Legacy VTK file of the C-alpha trace (Angstrom):
# vtk DataFile Version 3.0
C-alpha trace
ASCII
DATASET POLYDATA
POINTS 726 float
-45.206 8.807 -42.389
-45.799 5.631 -40.355
-46.778 5.946 -36.714
-45.582 4.421 -33.471
-48.143 4.189 -30.702
-46.233 4.258 -27.420
-48.315 2.697 -24.650
-47.325 3.124 -21.007
-49.051 3.419 -17.665
-48.272 7.155 -17.476
-48.114 9.866 -20.100
-44.996 12.064 -20.272
-47.375 14.838 -19.177
-49.004 14.913 -15.730
-52.386 16.561 -15.271
-53.137 18.168 -11.905
-56.146 20.098 -10.618
-56.117 22.843 -7.990
-59.048 25.062 -7.181
-60.831 23.832 -10.294
-57.867 24.841 -12.475
-56.213 22.244 -14.718
-52.434 22.277 -15.004
-50.176 20.316 -17.349
-46.668 19.507 -16.138
-44.275 17.914 -18.649
-41.934 15.271 -17.310
-38.948 14.379 -19.464
-37.637 10.934 -18.621
-35.264 8.526 -20.303
-38.045 6.801 -22.190
-39.447 10.049 -23.585
-35.951 11.106 -24.699
-35.264 7.799 -26.403
-38.554 7.693 -28.237
-38.164 11.254 -29.442
-35.303 9.990 -31.616
-37.801 7.941 -33.625
-39.634 11.088 -34.723
-37.379 11.384 -37.779
-38.876 8.198 -39.207
-42.212 7.927 -37.405
-45.001 9.987 -35.932
-44.965 9.237 -32.206
-48.273 9.088 -30.389
-48.256 8.437 -26.656
-51.178 6.720 -24.936
-51.367 6.519 -21.144
-52.942 7.634 -17.887
-52.707 11.425 -17.336
-52.095 11.045 -13.591
-55.499 12.078 -12.247
-58.658 10.102 -11.480
-61.570 10.314 -13.908
-63.993 11.474 -11.183
-61.925 14.610 -10.518
-61.943 15.837 -14.131
-65.281 14.592 -15.447
-66.303 18.138 -16.407
-62.918 19.057 -17.939
-62.395 15.784 -19.803
-62.810 17.245 -23.303
-60.529 20.166 -22.469
-57.794 17.768 -21.290
-58.140 15.603 -24.397
-57.832 18.607 -26.741
-54.773 19.937 -24.937
-52.985 16.594 -24.790
-53.836 15.756 -28.424
-51.899 18.845 -29.506
-48.811 17.232 -27.979
-49.607 13.847 -29.604
-50.718 12.433 -26.261
-53.963 10.501 -25.798
-55.222 10.100 -22.237
-56.675 6.895 -20.847
-59.021 7.919 -18.036
-59.288 5.553 -15.081
-61.569 5.714 -12.075
-60.060 6.183 -8.629
-61.132 2.761 -7.364
-59.596 0.962 -10.331
-56.397 2.980 -9.985
-56.149 2.010 -6.320
-56.657 -1.688 -7.024
-54.749 -1.877 -10.328
-51.754 0.376 -9.689
-51.309 0.510 -5.915
-52.752 -2.975 -5.536
-51.771 -5.515 -8.183
-48.849 -3.638 -9.775
-47.146 -2.424 -6.608
-48.186 -4.965 -3.988
-48.073 -8.099 -6.144
-45.924 -7.761 -9.279
-43.247 -5.326 -8.062
-42.108 -7.345 -5.022
-42.477 -10.720 -6.753
-40.475 -9.742 -9.849
-37.743 -8.342 -7.583
-37.627 -11.608 -5.573
-39.217 -10.135 -2.439
-41.827 -12.877 -2.322
-42.563 -12.173 1.353
-44.011 -8.775 0.382
-46.052 -10.033 -2.580
-49.771 -10.097 -1.730
-52.303 -11.456 -4.206
-55.867 -10.182 -4.120
-58.500 -11.321 -6.607
-60.163 -7.893 -6.597
-56.859 -6.254 -7.555
-56.324 -8.741 -10.384
-59.835 -8.033 -11.704
-59.057 -4.298 -11.742
-55.739 -5.015 -13.496
-57.602 -6.838 -16.261
-60.230 -4.102 -16.487
-57.643 -1.313 -16.824
-55.784 -3.275 -19.507
-59.096 -3.664 -21.352
-59.720 0.093 -21.076
-56.299 0.697 -22.622
-57.145 -1.801 -25.358
-60.379 0.013 -26.260
-58.557 3.343 -26.582
-55.825 1.798 -28.738
-58.345 0.088 -31.032
-60.090 3.432 -31.463
-56.873 5.181 -32.482
-54.842 2.477 -34.252
-54.412 2.306 -38.026
-53.357 -0.778 -40.042
-49.716 0.296 -40.520
-49.137 1.449 -36.937
-46.419 -0.025 -34.748
-47.679 -0.541 -31.200
-44.992 -0.478 -28.497
-46.235 -1.416 -25.008
-44.148 -0.722 -21.921
-43.754 -2.392 -18.568
-45.442 -4.547 -15.968
-48.587 -2.457 -15.689
-49.811 -3.670 -19.094
-48.656 -7.277 -19.415
-51.953 -8.715 -20.676
-52.498 -5.867 -23.159
-50.541 -7.369 -26.109
-52.876 -10.374 -26.353
-55.984 -8.210 -25.879
-54.910 -6.147 -28.893
-53.948 -9.278 -30.846
-57.458 -10.644 -30.342
-58.922 -7.474 -31.861
-56.276 -6.811 -34.544
-54.678 -10.181 -35.460
-52.188 -8.647 -37.902
-51.014 -5.806 -35.661
-47.301 -5.089 -35.191
-46.840 -5.233 -31.422
-43.723 -4.860 -29.294
-43.531 -5.254 -25.519
-40.684 -4.144 -23.249
-40.365 -4.980 -19.558
-38.378 -2.387 -17.608
-38.050 -4.451 -14.419
-36.499 -7.911 -13.911
-38.355 -11.004 -15.062
-37.862 -13.634 -12.344
-36.975 -17.293 -12.706
-39.859 -19.633 -13.469
-39.699 -21.031 -9.920
-40.437 -17.572 -8.503
-42.886 -16.517 -11.212
-45.048 -19.630 -10.790
-45.963 -18.407 -7.272
-48.291 -15.898 -8.973
-51.847 -17.318 -9.292
-52.660 -15.748 -12.720
-49.229 -16.716 -14.069
-50.481 -18.369 -17.271
-52.735 -15.436 -18.140
-49.812 -13.035 -17.827
-47.449 -15.109 -19.978
-50.149 -15.528 -22.636
-50.763 -11.792 -22.487
-47.111 -10.924 -23.105
-46.876 -13.487 -25.913
-49.487 -11.519 -27.842
-46.539 -9.323 -28.878
-44.318 -10.031 -31.892
-41.177 -8.931 -30.028
-40.666 -9.175 -26.271
-37.741 -7.148 -24.928
-35.841 -7.232 -21.636
-32.795 -5.402 -20.286
-30.634 -8.541 -20.005
-30.340 -12.009 -21.486
-30.928 -13.484 -18.027
-34.411 -11.986 -17.913
-35.101 -13.067 -21.512
-33.974 -16.588 -20.682
-36.206 -16.698 -17.590
-39.190 -15.688 -19.716
-38.501 -18.272 -22.418
-38.174 -21.026 -19.829
-41.357 -19.879 -18.089
-43.296 -19.968 -21.365
-42.094 -23.498 -21.969
-42.709 -24.822 -18.475
-46.105 -23.215 -17.929
-47.576 -23.363 -21.427
-45.450 -25.975 -23.220
-44.245 -23.598 -25.951
-41.034 -24.783 -27.590
-38.377 -22.324 -28.648
-35.404 -22.151 -30.964
-32.807 -19.385 -31.101
-34.845 -17.121 -28.793
-37.972 -17.599 -30.891
-41.144 -19.057 -29.398
-43.537 -20.817 -31.741
-47.192 -20.028 -31.036
-50.083 -21.020 -33.278
-48.065 -20.742 -36.484
-46.616 -17.388 -35.363
-43.122 -16.698 -34.056
-42.505 -14.441 -31.076
-38.970 -13.072 -30.836
-37.513 -12.666 -27.333
-34.369 -10.564 -27.000
-32.314 -8.310 -24.723
-32.021 -4.559 -25.247
-30.038 -2.898 -22.417
-31.646 0.537 -22.148
-29.224 3.443 -22.438
-29.309 7.068 -21.298
-29.214 10.469 -22.971
-25.415 10.344 -22.866
-24.742 13.779 -24.325
-27.121 15.497 -21.903
-25.199 14.198 -18.881
-21.751 14.364 -20.435
-22.083 18.003 -21.468
-24.052 19.193 -18.440
-20.924 19.401 -16.260
-19.703 22.292 -18.431
-22.772 24.387 -17.603
-21.918 27.414 -15.438
-24.793 26.766 -13.008
-23.607 23.200 -12.537
-20.053 24.405 -11.991
-21.225 26.853 -9.321
-23.198 24.122 -7.523
-20.182 21.807 -7.630
-18.007 24.466 -5.999
-20.583 24.929 -3.230
-20.595 21.214 -2.456
-16.806 21.028 -2.521
-16.529 24.012 -0.233
-18.864 22.387 2.313
-17.134 18.996 2.152
-13.581 20.323 2.012
-10.827 18.026 0.820
-12.659 14.873 1.888
-13.524 12.153 -0.638
-17.181 12.102 -1.633
-19.218 8.926 -1.991
-22.664 9.426 -3.526
-25.721 7.205 -3.182
-28.881 8.211 -5.057
-32.030 6.075 -5.157
-35.743 5.936 -4.640
-36.507 4.847 -1.088
-37.466 1.309 -2.046
-36.668 -2.020 -0.388
-35.315 -3.316 -3.713
-32.544 -0.699 -3.712
-30.579 -2.121 -0.770
-30.187 1.245 0.992
-30.223 -0.199 4.522
-27.656 -2.852 3.558
-25.542 -0.124 1.933
-25.532 1.903 5.129
-24.526 -1.131 7.172
-21.654 -1.724 4.739
-20.546 1.913 5.120
-20.670 1.464 8.892
-18.473 -1.640 8.533
-16.047 0.283 6.300
-15.608 3.099 8.865
-15.272 0.599 11.702
-12.562 -1.465 9.987
-10.771 1.479 8.328
-10.443 4.146 11.061
-7.921 6.125 8.996
-10.749 7.138 6.650
-12.827 8.696 9.410
-13.077 12.432 8.834
-11.629 11.834 5.350
-14.755 10.663 3.507
-18.388 11.822 3.303
-21.337 9.794 2.055
-24.029 11.958 0.423
-27.155 9.836 0.474
-30.201 10.956 -1.531
-33.392 8.972 -0.924
-36.332 9.996 -3.105
-39.711 9.474 -1.324
-41.664 6.572 -2.786
-45.051 4.989 -1.975
-45.118 6.585 1.445
-48.538 5.122 2.221
-47.330 1.504 1.969
-46.263 -0.062 5.276
-43.070 -1.677 3.952
-41.872 1.714 2.703
-42.761 3.502 5.946
-40.878 0.808 7.862
-37.883 1.164 5.530
-37.888 4.939 6.092
-37.717 4.415 9.846
-34.907 1.875 9.462
-32.850 4.166 7.210
-33.364 7.163 9.512
-32.217 5.123 12.512
-29.145 3.760 10.699
-28.053 7.225 9.589
-28.513 8.615 13.095
-26.555 5.717 14.600
-23.644 6.005 12.138
-23.439 9.794 12.444
-23.610 9.539 16.230
-21.040 6.747 16.329
-18.340 8.334 14.128
-19.250 11.999 13.685
-17.281 14.900 15.172
-17.943 18.616 15.614
-16.556 19.353 12.171
-17.499 16.180 10.334
-20.713 14.294 9.686
-20.133 10.939 7.936
-23.484 10.941 6.109
-25.334 13.829 4.488
-28.935 12.718 4.119
-31.333 14.291 1.612
-34.859 12.873 1.674
-36.337 14.505 -1.409
-36.463 14.480 -5.192
-33.577 16.193 -6.964
-34.166 17.686 -10.421
-31.606 17.327 -13.204
-29.911 20.667 -12.407
-29.174 19.486 -8.839
-28.483 15.868 -9.716
-25.676 16.487 -12.211
-23.478 18.489 -9.758
-23.716 15.588 -7.279
-22.729 13.072 -9.946
-19.869 15.322 -11.018
-18.311 15.800 -7.569
-18.688 12.168 -6.528
-15.348 10.387 -6.288
-17.223 7.115 -5.805
-20.797 6.098 -6.670
-22.295 3.377 -4.495
-25.060 1.674 -6.514
-25.955 -1.578 -4.775
-29.603 -2.566 -5.341
-30.795 -5.959 -4.140
-32.388 -6.433 -7.573
-32.847 -3.966 -10.428
-34.007 -4.178 -14.031
-31.221 -1.951 -15.335
-30.396 1.002 -13.001
-29.717 4.094 -15.071
-28.173 5.996 -12.136
-24.984 3.975 -12.605
-24.845 5.015 -16.266
-25.723 8.645 -15.553
-22.948 8.908 -12.964
-20.325 7.624 -15.395
-21.552 9.868 -18.221
-20.810 13.004 -16.171
-17.195 11.963 -15.650
-15.449 13.797 -18.468
-12.176 13.402 -16.599
-12.880 9.649 -16.281
-11.690 9.617 -12.667
-14.766 8.468 -10.764
-15.204 4.907 -9.508
-18.481 2.997 -9.789
-19.292 0.288 -7.241
-22.161 -1.697 -8.721
-24.366 -4.552 -7.531
-24.182 -7.767 -9.503
-27.979 -7.937 -9.120
-28.497 -4.825 -11.281
-29.040 -5.296 -15.001
-26.421 -2.581 -15.567
-23.721 -4.943 -14.266
-24.052 -6.934 -17.508
-22.924 -3.936 -19.568
-20.660 -2.179 -17.022
-18.378 -5.063 -16.163
-15.370 -2.777 -15.655
-16.998 -1.309 -12.525
-16.252 -2.834 -9.113
-18.952 -5.511 -8.982
-20.215 -6.560 -5.540
-22.815 -8.747 -3.875
-25.259 -6.295 -2.229
-25.847 -8.710 0.661
-22.169 -8.871 1.591
-21.228 -5.862 3.728
-17.621 -7.052 4.022
-17.301 -7.157 0.237
-18.872 -3.705 -0.162
-16.628 -2.323 2.590
-13.567 -3.700 0.793
-14.864 -2.273 -2.502
-15.153 1.221 -0.960
-11.556 1.003 0.242
-10.427 -0.272 -3.169
-12.277 2.571 -4.912
-10.738 5.253 -2.711
-7.230 3.852 -3.186
-7.487 3.017 -6.895
-4.699 4.653 -8.936
-5.826 7.346 -11.371
-4.512 5.396 -14.360
-6.655 2.400 -13.422
-9.762 4.548 -12.924
-9.300 6.185 -16.321
-8.709 2.827 -18.037
-11.905 1.291 -16.645
-14.068 4.334 -17.312
-12.766 4.861 -20.823
-14.115 1.456 -21.887
-17.494 1.968 -20.198
-17.965 5.518 -21.484
-17.359 4.478 -25.088
-19.957 1.745 -24.643
-22.493 4.129 -23.101
-21.973 6.651 -25.869
-22.480 4.055 -28.596
-25.550 2.400 -27.106
-27.428 5.409 -25.782
-31.181 5.639 -25.259
-31.750 6.661 -28.884
-29.840 3.645 -30.159
-31.843 1.463 -27.749
-35.184 2.709 -29.070
-34.163 2.427 -32.726
-32.657 -1.000 -32.153
-35.897 -2.318 -30.634
-38.046 -0.948 -33.453
-35.663 -2.324 -36.117
-35.743 -5.827 -34.602
-39.544 -5.619 -34.343
-39.720 -4.681 -38.016
-37.444 -7.587 -39.010
-39.469 -9.998 -36.866
-42.648 -8.909 -38.611
-40.986 -9.349 -42.006
-39.889 -12.847 -41.041
-43.441 -13.657 -39.969
-44.679 -12.449 -43.356
-42.140 -14.611 -45.170
-43.247 -17.614 -43.156
-46.904 -16.870 -43.851
-46.084 -16.733 -47.571
-44.773 -20.303 -47.259
-47.862 -21.546 -45.482
-49.667 -24.330 -47.242
-52.863 -22.347 -47.748
-55.989 -23.724 -49.470
-54.995 -22.272 -52.853
-51.569 -23.946 -52.811
-53.116 -27.190 -51.536
-55.550 -27.220 -54.462
-52.681 -26.631 -56.896
-50.678 -29.553 -55.443
-53.725 -31.836 -55.459
-54.410 -30.836 -59.082
-50.820 -31.678 -60.115
-51.136 -34.954 -58.238
-54.302 -35.858 -60.180
-52.624 -35.120 -63.506
-49.441 -37.066 -62.700
-48.714 -40.689 -63.626
-45.530 -41.450 -61.705
-45.352 -40.114 -58.148
-42.714 -40.253 -55.402
-43.873 -39.543 -51.839
-41.073 -39.083 -49.259
-42.522 -39.016 -45.751
-40.763 -38.516 -42.440
-42.579 -40.111 -39.495
-41.811 -38.677 -36.022
-42.928 -35.072 -35.793
-44.448 -35.288 -39.265
-47.147 -37.955 -39.254
-47.245 -38.208 -35.455
-46.202 -35.834 -32.704
-42.671 -36.716 -31.652
-42.198 -38.996 -28.638
-38.955 -40.657 -27.670
-40.371 -44.087 -26.749
-41.240 -46.335 -29.732
-44.185 -47.915 -27.928
-45.898 -44.528 -27.695
-45.354 -43.654 -31.374
-46.950 -46.776 -32.893
-48.973 -45.821 -35.994
-52.684 -45.537 -35.289
-55.433 -46.845 -37.542
-55.876 -43.544 -39.372
-52.280 -43.171 -40.500
-51.970 -46.887 -41.285
-55.054 -46.756 -43.524
-53.793 -43.622 -45.268
-50.361 -45.174 -45.974
-51.957 -48.426 -47.156
-54.213 -46.538 -49.550
-51.292 -44.482 -50.878
-49.074 -47.524 -51.462
-51.893 -49.483 -53.107
-52.060 -46.953 -55.946
-49.712 -48.188 -58.721
-48.904 -44.585 -59.621
-47.355 -44.019 -56.189
-43.945 -44.881 -54.777
-44.171 -44.227 -51.044
-41.012 -44.063 -48.898
-40.894 -43.586 -45.128
-37.718 -41.569 -44.409
-37.083 -41.941 -40.679
-34.497 -41.780 -37.919
-36.014 -44.908 -36.338
-34.149 -48.219 -36.468
-35.033 -50.701 -39.216
-36.552 -53.285 -36.871
-39.073 -50.771 -35.580
-39.963 -49.581 -39.084
-40.295 -53.167 -40.290
-42.691 -54.009 -37.462
-44.796 -50.916 -38.131
-44.846 -50.714 -41.931
-43.447 -54.003 -43.235
-46.792 -55.232 -44.575
-47.918 -51.970 -46.220
-45.808 -52.202 -49.386
-43.704 -49.131 -48.631
-40.106 -48.211 -49.270
-38.254 -47.381 -46.046
-35.139 -45.501 -44.963
-33.936 -46.101 -41.389
-31.460 -44.474 -39.001
-31.336 -41.195 -40.950
-30.084 -42.910 -44.109
-27.923 -45.811 -42.880
-30.378 -48.490 -44.084
-32.861 -48.570 -46.938
-35.400 -51.092 -48.179
-37.364 -50.877 -51.383
-41.007 -51.885 -51.645
-40.444 -55.605 -52.027
-36.754 -55.933 -51.270
-34.554 -56.579 -48.265
-32.728 -54.131 -46.027
-29.420 -52.862 -47.413
-26.823 -50.389 -46.205
-26.302 -47.199 -48.151
-22.567 -47.803 -47.769
-20.398 -50.137 -45.727
-20.176 -48.895 -42.137
-18.459 -50.015 -38.962
-19.883 -49.929 -35.467
-16.832 -50.953 -33.449
-16.534 -47.313 -32.337
-19.569 -47.696 -30.041
-17.580 -49.106 -27.115
-15.439 -45.980 -27.211
-18.379 -43.511 -27.272
-20.943 -45.317 -25.089
-19.199 -44.647 -21.719
-19.251 -40.912 -22.423
-22.987 -40.968 -23.153
-23.595 -43.100 -20.068
-21.768 -40.532 -17.932
-24.121 -37.826 -19.191
-27.125 -40.060 -18.530
-25.973 -40.527 -14.945
-25.499 -36.780 -14.511
-28.840 -35.843 -16.114
-32.015 -37.202 -14.484
-34.474 -38.305 -17.167
-31.895 -38.760 -19.942
-31.415 -42.101 -21.681
-29.411 -43.805 -24.441
-30.986 -45.357 -27.518
-28.737 -47.800 -29.361
-29.203 -48.357 -33.077
-27.103 -50.645 -35.240
-24.843 -47.876 -36.485
-25.514 -44.988 -34.166
-25.888 -44.059 -30.503
-28.497 -41.525 -29.432
-28.536 -39.505 -26.194
-32.121 -38.376 -25.453
-32.974 -35.549 -23.041
-36.660 -34.971 -23.818
-37.721 -36.040 -20.321
-35.165 -33.934 -18.460
-35.529 -30.442 -17.070
-35.396 -28.257 -20.195
-32.641 -25.930 -19.014
-30.478 -28.740 -17.636
-30.996 -30.835 -20.763
-29.915 -28.011 -23.057
-26.839 -27.312 -20.965
-25.825 -30.981 -20.824
-26.448 -31.403 -24.567
-24.194 -28.445 -25.298
-21.485 -29.819 -22.991
-21.784 -33.317 -24.467
-21.549 -32.052 -28.033
-18.460 -30.007 -27.181
-16.820 -33.006 -25.519
-17.594 -35.321 -28.440
-16.397 -33.065 -31.266
-12.673 -33.692 -30.762
-13.273 -37.421 -30.261
-15.478 -38.227 -33.266
-13.685 -36.285 -36.017
-10.541 -38.453 -36.226
-12.572 -41.687 -36.412
-14.906 -40.506 -39.213
-17.986 -40.006 -37.084
-20.412 -37.095 -37.050
-22.695 -35.557 -34.451
-26.317 -35.023 -35.339
-28.232 -32.654 -33.072
-31.982 -33.171 -33.410
-35.069 -32.434 -31.369
-33.915 -33.094 -27.771
-31.291 -35.607 -28.968
-27.573 -35.859 -29.656
-26.844 -38.673 -32.108
-23.391 -40.022 -32.962
-23.181 -41.825 -36.288
-20.913 -42.500 -39.221
-20.039 -39.550 -41.427
-21.206 -39.308 -45.019
-24.655 -40.771 -44.356
-27.897 -38.804 -44.243
-31.480 -38.927 -45.440
-30.659 -37.023 -48.619
-28.052 -39.536 -49.758
-30.477 -42.420 -49.201
-33.336 -40.597 -50.974
-31.075 -40.028 -53.986
-31.285 -43.771 -54.771
-34.995 -43.409 -55.523
-34.507 -40.149 -57.429
-31.868 -41.738 -59.695
-34.055 -44.727 -60.594
-37.006 -43.052 -62.233
-38.298 -39.892 -63.866
-41.091 -38.871 -61.537
-43.584 -36.280 -62.735
-44.756 -35.566 -59.151
-42.558 -35.532 -56.041
-43.782 -34.726 -52.542
-41.407 -34.571 -49.546
-42.652 -33.876 -46.009
-40.500 -33.592 -42.847
-40.252 -31.632 -39.627
-36.668 -31.153 -38.428
-33.247 -30.303 -39.726
-32.408 -33.923 -40.609
-35.142 -33.618 -43.252
-33.405 -30.584 -44.747
-31.037 -33.046 -46.475
-34.076 -34.505 -48.232
-35.415 -31.077 -49.186
-31.996 -30.212 -50.600
-31.686 -33.175 -52.982
-35.209 -33.176 -54.434
-35.566 -31.141 -57.671
-36.902 -27.573 -57.607
-40.138 -28.769 -59.179
-40.835 -31.038 -56.181
-43.323 -30.039 -53.520
-41.347 -29.980 -50.256
-43.195 -29.226 -47.020
-41.860 -28.606 -43.519
-44.131 -29.432 -40.581
-43.860 -26.561 -38.072
-42.321 -23.133 -38.413
-38.732 -21.996 -38.544
-35.978 -21.820 -41.149
-36.302 -24.407 -43.906
-35.220 -25.182 -47.458
-38.699 -26.548 -48.113
-40.998 -24.604 -50.428
-43.927 -24.648 -48.017
-44.777 -25.121 -44.357
-47.697 -26.714 -42.571
-48.474 -26.133 -38.930
-48.733 -29.596 -37.333
-48.725 -33.388 -37.847
-52.514 -33.252 -37.652
-52.628 -30.935 -40.671
-50.005 -33.036 -42.480
-52.143 -36.150 -42.044
-55.208 -34.328 -43.300
-53.266 -33.198 -46.369
-52.026 -36.749 -47.047
-55.608 -37.978 -47.002
-56.320 -35.568 -49.860
-53.271 -36.878 -51.739
-54.540 -40.441 -51.202
-57.695 -39.509 -53.129
-55.696 -38.577 -56.268
LINES 1 727
726 0 1 2 3 4 5 6 7 8 9 10 11 12 13 14 15 16 17 18 19 20 21 22 23 24 25 26 27 28 29 30 31 32 33 34 35 36 37 38 39 40 41 42 43 44 45 46 47 48 49 50 51 52 53 54 55 56 57 58 59 60 61 62 63 64 65 66 67 68 69 70 71 72 73 74 75 76 77 78 79 80 81 82 83 84 85 86 87 88 89 90 91 92 93 94 95 96 97 98 99 100 101 102 103 104 105 106 107 108 109 110 111 112 113 114 115 116 117 118 119 120 121 122 123 124 125 126 127 128 129 130 131 132 133 134 135 136 137 138 139 140 141 142 143 144 145 146 147 148 149 150 151 152 153 154 155 156 157 158 159 160 161 162 163 164 165 166 167 168 169 170 171 172 173 174 175 176 177 178 179 180 181 182 183 184 185 186 187 188 189 190 191 192 193 194 195 196 197 198 199 200 201 202 203 204 205 206 207 208 209 210 211 212 213 214 215 216 217 218 219 220 221 222 223 224 225 226 227 228 229 230 231 232 233 234 235 236 237 238 239 240 241 242 243 244 245 246 247 248 249 250 251 252 253 254 255 256 257 258 259 260 261 262 263 264 265 266 267 268 269 270 271 272 273 274 275 276 277 278 279 280 281 282 283 284 285 286 287 288 289 290 291 292 293 294 295 296 297 298 299 300 301 302 303 304 305 306 307 308 309 310 311 312 313 314 315 316 317 318 319 320 321 322 323 324 325 326 327 328 329 330 331 332 333 334 335 336 337 338 339 340 341 342 343 344 345 346 347 348 349 350 351 352 353 354 355 356 357 358 359 360 361 362 363 364 365 366 367 368 369 370 371 372 373 374 375 376 377 378 379 380 381 382 383 384 385 386 387 388 389 390 391 392 393 394 395 396 397 398 399 400 401 402 403 404 405 406 407 408 409 410 411 412 413 414 415 416 417 418 419 420 421 422 423 424 425 426 427 428 429 430 431 432 433 434 435 436 437 438 439 440 441 442 443 444 445 446 447 448 449 450 451 452 453 454 455 456 457 458 459 460 461 462 463 464 465 466 467 468 469 470 471 472 473 474 475 476 477 478 479 480 481 482 483 484 485 486 487 488 489 490 491 492 493 494 495 496 497 498 499 500 501 502 503 504 505 506 507 508 509 510 511 512 513 514 515 516 517 518 519 520 521 522 523 524 525 526 527 528 529 530 531 532 533 534 535 536 537 538 539 540 541 542 543 544 545 546 547 548 549 550 551 552 553 554 555 556 557 558 559 560 561 562 563 564 565 566 567 568 569 570 571 572 573 574 575 576 577 578 579 580 581 582 583 584 585 586 587 588 589 590 591 592 593 594 595 596 597 598 599 600 601 602 603 604 605 606 607 608 609 610 611 612 613 614 615 616 617 618 619 620 621 622 623 624 625 626 627 628 629 630 631 632 633 634 635 636 637 638 639 640 641 642 643 644 645 646 647 648 649 650 651 652 653 654 655 656 657 658 659 660 661 662 663 664 665 666 667 668 669 670 671 672 673 674 675 676 677 678 679 680 681 682 683 684 685 686 687 688 689 690 691 692 693 694 695 696 697 698 699 700 701 702 703 704 705 706 707 708 709 710 711 712 713 714 715 716 717 718 719 720 721 722 723 724 725
């Protein structure tokens, strides 16, 4: 059976030591539950820190390893100093606040970053020691962001997944981090990178492009002839555990106790770690506003607020504790009576058996974090509602809001909006509550934590298969030798060569794409051989191609097939075209140039091209999508088509493409060797019309009809030099 190595900062077992006695305390969380579902198809092995410093258990190290190995857990031992700097330092004082947009709390320290790298390297050594060739390695969360690339360096063919359980910020926020490039490179060592929401995935893709220049297509980033898939997987919960727990007799008894204490008042619950990202202080201020503006609800509603202690030694958390304590005291003192206290405050951890009764009795759940990766509390609360009568008030800044849209969605910074939401929740008709919850509960049941885990592993497997398929198309030395051999034996050759992105890296300005001496000499040598018919198949206009290649004795196709010119002939049109439509289309393109800094229009004889290569990537993509949508209804009735290329939208006459123009050469002669090279989807028309026996090559990776792929224009030029020696 294949294995999955689950890598996380902490093991699902915590090791403690008291009076020289070692204790092992299992902790069952959502992640452990989800991954247990994979055990039917895989052996799960968990690698992580056991929760105790190496110095404290130096003598019992072997004993701990033996015990944990029996439970398929492998400990990574870390010294106290490294744990302080790595976990409490870089992870919690730098990454946590920054990724949650609390930049004012994010403190960067070089010593902490060094410890972060060292701990990731320690993890890497343990994984290398354990890993087998067929293992799937699944790395979790912000503590281990450089680990994927460390493993990739040691095991290039490893199957690696990475999942971030907290938000990934926008590139403008992320770039504040000094080692930003190292972290992005580290994450990109994975084959699949997962986030809770598409927003976070989009932020990561844009960051990879802006910081490292990596292009992407359909949520795939191309890196060194390897694709990295980036996708969203909204983590679920153990739905059945929460949904069925309310039927337990102990839970029922606890619910009755709470109800007896509260009486017939409505119950609002608020359960969170005491963390500045959770918006607890803002939530209390909103509750204060609600009671102030809705006096009829005084003595008719009780807020049960559970704050789980967190990072008590950090100043921001100690300050937050003082602020929350003061707010609760002020609100209770302001509105409370002898028989009624507006807020019940529990400052402690509640185990599952005490948590479920609270969820179950809550008429309203107030979940309003300032920023949250997912927030499973919102899902857990709903899952306990078998009667479907509870109301969830949820922050739009929580990842859960993307999958629980039927909840009352609020801005956590707007106390007036939250106050109104509380009133709306308390007054909502039962039929409306049931309708909303029915939709959300069905969704939670379908996409539970088991489905989440299996979904991620399935996509990782498919990504790896796609990589393998692409590798099988790579123009490796053996295939190159076979092509060169066929070239030597042939007597009548046709070479179809795209230019931009194929023989040179693509640039939008003609002056910067002028052929250099190397490519000119190669083309001249190819065309001088009487066995060769060489055709440049380009999107450039004919005047540019004539100025570049007119003296080299080449055939040429211009404007994606509008014009063609044989070796010694004159320029001709593939078919009669009109260009009187330009005056109708040009103003629309000009409008989008004016609205998009960096965009420009290129005018060819029979087409208009809107370029956005020099614009902000995100803005350019959005404008291109809008422009294409606006043009579709306009161009169809007047027999025009829209061609979407690399950072361009081109409007041209229908029924003309590179393949149609290439067909003229194919029909004229019986070639015993055909080579076609191109880089983008406009070249797919060429690949489609050449016979199956032809050697078609795509420059770059991605879907293609070509038989083979080659990584870059540099490699394509090198290959053409070999062909020129035939």
